[in-house]
C-alpha positions as CSV (number, residue, x, y, z in Angstrom):
1,M,108.0,107.4,93.9
2,L,109.5,105.4,91.7
3,L,106.4,103.2,91.0
4,K,103.9,105.4,91.7
5,D,100.6,104.5,90.2
6,K,101.8,101.3,88.9
7,V,100.6,98.1,89.8
8,A,102.5,94.6,91.0
9,L,102.4,91.1,91.6
10,V,104.7,89.3,93.4
11,T,104.4,85.5,93.6
12,G,105.8,83.8,97.0
13,G,105.0,87.0,98.5
14,G,104.1,85.6,102.0
15,Q,107.6,85.7,103.6
16,G,111.2,86.2,102.9
17,I,112.3,87.8,99.8
18,G,108.9,88.0,98.4
19,E,107.5,89.7,101.2
20,A,110.6,91.9,101.1
21,V,109.6,92.7,97.2
22,C,106.1,93.6,98.1
23,K,107.2,96.0,100.9
24,C,109.9,97.8,98.8
25,Y,107.2,98.1,95.8
26,A,104.7,99.3,98.3
27,K,107.0,102.2,99.6
28,E,107.7,103.8,96.1
29,G,103.6,103.8,95.4
30,A,102.9,100.6,93.7
31,K,99.5,99.3,94.5
32,V,100.8,95.2,95.0
33,V,99.2,91.8,94.8
34,V,100.4,89.7,97.3
35,V,100.5,86.4,96.0
36,D,101.1,83.1,98.1
37,Y,100.2,79.2,98.1
38,N,99.4,80.4,102.0
39,P,96.7,82.5,102.4
40,E,97.2,83.3,106.1
41,T,101.0,84.7,105.1
42,A,99.6,86.4,101.7
43,Q,97.1,88.4,104.0
44,K,99.6,89.2,106.6
45,V,101.8,90.8,104.5
46,A,98.7,92.5,102.5
47,K,97.4,93.8,105.9
48,E,100.6,95.3,107.0
49,I,101.3,97.1,104.0
50,C,97.8,98.7,104.3
51,A,98.7,99.6,107.7
52,S,101.6,101.4,106.7
53,G,99.8,103.7,104.5
54,G,100.2,101.4,101.3
55,D,97.6,99.5,99.0
56,A,97.7,95.8,98.7
57,V,95.4,92.9,98.8
58,S,96.2,88.9,98.8
59,F,95.3,86.2,96.2
60,V,96.1,82.2,96.9
61,A,97.9,80.7,93.9
62,D,99.5,77.6,92.9
63,V,101.8,78.9,90.2
64,T,102.4,75.3,88.7
65,K,98.7,75.4,87.4
66,K,97.5,77.3,84.3
67,E,94.1,78.1,85.2
68,E,95.2,79.6,88.8
69,I,97.8,81.8,87.2
70,E,95.1,83.1,84.7
71,A,92.8,83.5,87.7
72,M,95.7,85.4,89.2
73,V,96.1,88.1,86.6
74,K,92.7,88.3,86.0
75,F,92.0,89.3,89.7
76,T,94.8,91.9,89.3
77,I,93.0,93.4,86.5
78,D,89.8,93.5,88.0
79,T,91.1,95.0,91.1
80,Y,93.4,97.5,89.7
81,G,92.8,97.8,86.3
82,R,96.1,97.0,84.7
83,L,99.1,95.1,85.3
84,D,102.6,97.1,85.2
85,C,105.1,95.0,87.2
86,A,105.7,91.6,88.2
87,C,108.1,89.4,90.5
88,N,108.2,85.9,89.9
89,N,109.7,84.7,93.4
90,A,107.9,81.6,94.1
91,G,110.1,78.5,93.7
92,K,111.5,76.0,96.2
93,S,115.1,74.2,96.9
94,S,115.8,70.5,96.6
95,A,117.0,68.1,99.2
96,T,120.8,67.5,99.1
97,I,121.1,64.0,97.7
98,N,123.6,62.9,94.7
99,L,122.1,63.0,91.2
100,V,121.9,59.0,90.9
101,D,120.0,58.6,94.2
102,T,117.4,61.5,93.4
103,P,113.8,60.0,92.4
104,I,112.4,61.4,89.5
105,E,109.5,62.8,91.2
106,N,111.9,65.0,93.4
107,F,113.1,66.5,90.3
108,E,109.8,67.2,88.7
109,E,108.3,68.8,91.9
110,V,111.0,71.2,92.1
111,Y,111.2,71.6,88.5
112,N,107.3,72.4,87.8
113,L,107.5,75.2,90.5
114,D,110.7,76.8,89.9
115,V,110.6,76.4,85.9
116,K,107.2,75.8,84.9
117,G,105.8,78.2,87.3
118,V,107.7,81.4,85.8
119,F,107.2,80.1,82.3
120,L,103.1,80.3,83.1
121,C,103.8,83.4,85.3
122,C,105.5,85.1,82.1
123,Q,103.0,83.7,79.5
124,E,100.2,85.6,81.7
125,E,101.7,88.6,82.5
126,I,102.9,89.5,79.4
127,K,99.8,89.2,78.0
128,A,98.2,91.6,80.4
129,M,101.0,93.8,79.8
130,H,100.5,94.0,75.9
131,Q,97.4,95.7,77.0
132,N,99.6,98.6,78.5
133,K,101.8,98.3,76.0
134,G,104.5,98.0,78.5
135,G,105.8,96.8,82.0
136,T,108.6,95.0,83.9
137,I,108.9,91.4,84.8
138,V,111.8,90.1,87.3
139,N,112.4,86.4,87.9
140,I,114.0,85.1,90.7
141,S,116.9,82.9,90.1
142,S,119.7,82.2,92.5
143,T,123.3,82.1,92.6
144,S,122.9,78.0,91.9
145,G,121.9,79.3,88.4
146,I,125.2,80.6,87.8
147,L,127.6,78.0,89.5
148,G,127.3,74.2,90.0
149,N,126.4,72.9,93.6
150,P,127.0,69.1,93.9
151,G,124.0,67.5,95.9
152,I,121.1,69.4,94.6
153,V,120.9,69.1,90.7
154,P,117.2,69.7,90.5
155,Y,117.4,73.1,92.1
156,N,120.6,73.9,90.0
157,T,119.1,72.8,87.0
158,S,115.9,74.9,87.4
159,K,117.8,78.0,88.6
160,H,120.0,77.8,85.1
161,A,116.9,77.3,83.2
162,V,115.1,80.5,84.7
163,L,117.8,82.3,83.5
164,G,117.7,80.8,80.0
165,L,114.0,81.8,79.9
166,T,114.8,85.1,81.0
167,K,117.0,85.9,78.2
168,S,115.1,84.9,75.6
169,V,111.7,86.1,76.5
170,A,113.5,89.6,76.6
171,L,114.8,89.5,73.4
172,E,111.1,88.8,72.2
173,E,109.6,91.4,74.2
174,C,111.9,94.3,74.5
175,K,110.0,95.2,71.1
176,N,106.9,95.4,73.0
177,N,108.2,97.7,75.8
178,I,108.1,94.8,78.1
179,R,111.7,94.6,80.0
180,I,112.4,91.4,81.6
181,N,115.7,90.4,84.0
182,A,116.6,88.3,86.8
183,V,118.0,88.6,90.0
184,C,120.1,85.9,91.5
185,P,120.2,86.3,95.6
186,G,123.0,84.3,97.5
187,V,122.2,83.3,100.8
188,T,119.7,85.4,102.5
189,E,118.0,85.7,105.9
190,T,114.7,84.2,105.4
191,P,112.5,82.0,107.8
192,L,114.3,78.9,106.3
193,I,117.8,80.2,107.3
194,Q,116.9,81.9,110.2
195,N,115.8,78.4,111.5
196,V,119.5,77.3,110.3
197,R,120.9,80.0,112.5
198,K,118.8,79.1,115.6
199,N,119.1,74.9,115.1
200,D,122.4,74.5,113.6
201,P,124.7,77.6,114.3
202,D,128.0,76.1,112.9
203,T,126.4,75.9,109.4
204,Y,125.0,79.1,109.5
205,Q,128.4,80.5,110.7
206,L,129.9,78.7,107.7
207,F,127.8,80.4,105.4
208,C,128.9,83.7,106.9
209,T,132.8,82.8,106.6
210,Q,132.2,81.8,102.9
211,I,131.2,85.3,101.9
212,P,133.4,88.2,101.4
213,L,131.1,90.6,103.1
214,G,131.0,88.4,106.2
215,R,127.3,88.3,106.4
216,L,124.1,87.1,104.9
217,A,121.9,89.3,102.6
218,T,118.7,91.0,104.0
219,P,115.6,90.3,102.4
220,E,115.4,93.9,101.6
221,E,118.9,93.8,100.1
222,I,117.1,91.5,97.3
223,G,114.2,93.6,97.3
224,N,115.8,97.0,96.7
225,V,117.4,95.3,93.7
226,V,114.4,93.8,92.1
227,L,112.5,97.5,93.1
228,F,115.4,99.3,90.7
229,L,115.0,96.4,87.7
230,S,111.4,97.1,87.8
231,S,111.5,101.2,87.8
232,D,112.6,103.4,85.0
233,L,116.1,103.6,86.9
234,S,116.9,100.5,84.8
235,S,115.0,101.7,81.8
236,Y,118.2,100.4,79.3
237,V,118.4,97.1,81.3
238,I,116.9,93.6,79.4
239,G,117.8,90.0,80.0
240,A,120.0,90.8,82.5
241,T,121.7,88.7,85.5
242,V,122.2,90.6,88.4
243,V,123.9,89.0,91.1
244,V,123.1,89.9,94.9
245,D,125.7,87.7,96.5
246,G,127.9,90.0,98.9
247,G,130.9,88.8,96.7
248,V,130.7,84.9,96.6
249,T,130.5,84.0,93.0
250,I,133.4,86.6,92.2
251,Q,136.0,84.6,94.3
């Protein structure tokens, strides 16, 4: 098993990509802390992992609040004794609207979760990993972190910032045997996209036609890449931006 006896936490672990990461970690032997702001979804994922023979617990946290991130990491260490792997997945998109019409409140809401949240999580996770003399962190960005997408400036800006943060901190912490990388998923079959598929099939089909592979990613396909970056298979990879988009950004 790739993560046997490791302890991992995943923010935004209650559904979609975060849920898939939790289950990929658990399948490879990790003890998993499923973190989400929604207690019901976090508990559901943890119970499903345990029912499948894995080891998982849930924790509720708002990753924009430092005290809750501190409590999240403390809970992890109190429960399992250490922290080896973290995936900072919690985030949100922004409504489609031109920059000149975007209320500052919208920008701040997205930036607080997508950037400040990753910043705060990395701070506390790294402190915990210093105690182990090593660990791995994977930050979830997006193809919007490497492309320009009109109409979603707050989201685009935040996901670019996640990549800059990842590269800088990776250089700071590699000497401490902490490897930090980022994953940029393309459009993925999350509950949000499944709603689009059901309620707006034309838009869903448009998504598919723009992807050279002709389909959206499954959450598990993103989870497997996060798993790779969290395991010793990627022992020489630091500060990388790994794009998982079916070929969209190479066109």
